[in-house]
C-alpha positions as CSV (number, residue, x, y, z in Angstrom):
1,X,6.4,10.3,-13.0
2,X,7.5,7.8,-15.7
3,X,10.9,9.4,-15.8
4,X,11.5,8.6,-12.1
5,X,10.2,4.7,-12.3
6,X,12.8,4.3,-15.2
7,X,15.3,5.5,-12.9
8,X,14.5,2.9,-10.2
9,X,16.3,-0.6,-10.4
10,X,14.5,-3.7,-10.9
11,X,14.4,-4.8,-7.5
12,X,13.2,-1.8,-6.1
13,X,10.2,-1.5,-8.4
14,X,9.6,-5.5,-7.2
15,X,9.4,-4.1,-3.5
16,X,6.7,-1.6,-3.7
17,X,3.6,-2.5,-2.5
18,X,1.2,0.5,-2.7
19,X,1.3,3.7,-4.2
20,X,-0.6,7.3,-1.8
21,X,-0.6,9.9,-4.5
22,X,-2.3,12.8,-5.6
23,X,-5.9,12.4,-7.5
24,X,-4.7,13.3,-10.9
25,X,-5.1,10.6,-13.9
26,X,-1.6,11.2,-15.1
27,X,0.1,10.1,-11.7
28,X,-2.4,6.9,-11.2
29,X,-1.8,6.1,-15.1
30,X,2.1,6.3,-14.5
31,X,1.7,3.6,-12.2
32,X,-1.3,1.5,-13.7
33,X,0.9,1.3,-17.0
34,X,4.5,0.6,-15.9
35,X,4.3,-3.6,-16.3
36,X,6.8,-3.7,-13.7
37,X,4.2,-2.5,-11.2
38,X,1.5,-4.3,-12.1
39,X,1.4,-6.1,-8.5
40,X,1.5,-2.2,-6.5
41,X,-1.4,-0.7,-5.2
42,X,-2.5,2.6,-5.5
43,X,-4.3,4.8,-2.8
44,X,-5.0,8.1,-2.7
45,X,-3.6,10.5,-0.1
46,X,-6.6,11.4,2.5
47,X,-5.1,14.8,2.3
48,X,-6.1,15.4,-1.7
49,X,-9.4,13.9,-0.6
50,X,-10.0,16.2,2.1
51,X,-9.0,19.4,-0.3
52,X,-11.2,18.5,-3.0
53,X,-13.8,18.3,-0.8
54,X,-13.6,20.7,1.0
55,X,-13.3,22.8,-2.5
56,X,-16.5,21.2,-3.5
57,X,-18.2,22.0,-0.3
58,X,-16.8,25.5,0.9
59,X,-18.3,26.1,3.7
60,X,-16.5,26.8,7.4
61,X,-14.4,23.9,8.4
62,X,-16.1,22.5,11.7
63,X,-19.3,21.9,9.2
64,X,-16.8,20.6,6.5
65,X,-15.3,18.4,9.2
66,X,-18.2,17.2,10.2
67,X,-19.8,16.5,6.8
68,X,-16.2,14.4,5.9
69,X,-17.3,12.2,9.2
70,X,-20.3,11.7,8.1
71,X,-19.3,9.9,4.9
72,X,-17.3,7.6,6.0
73,X,-13.9,9.6,5.5
74,X,-12.0,8.3,8.6
75,X,-12.2,4.8,7.7
76,X,-9.2,3.3,5.8
77,X,-8.4,4.3,2.0
78,X,-9.4,1.5,-0.2
79,X,-7.3,0.9,-3.8
80,X,-8.1,3.2,-5.8
81,X,-10.7,2.0,-8.8
């Protein structure tokens, strides 16, 4: 990720406002520790949130979806902590 970020010109980095990404800490750290991207908001992609939830709660899809809804997974994403 860092290698790719290094290829972007400064004006493109300045125009990035949001990163939607995998929940892997390496990706988060790459963006958070990049000085020209301090302004960018990071959120986790809904697909990855649901994937992790389903892996931790192996149930039939319909039951899993009901659990996601009960936990408010349809709410807008918030910036990653």
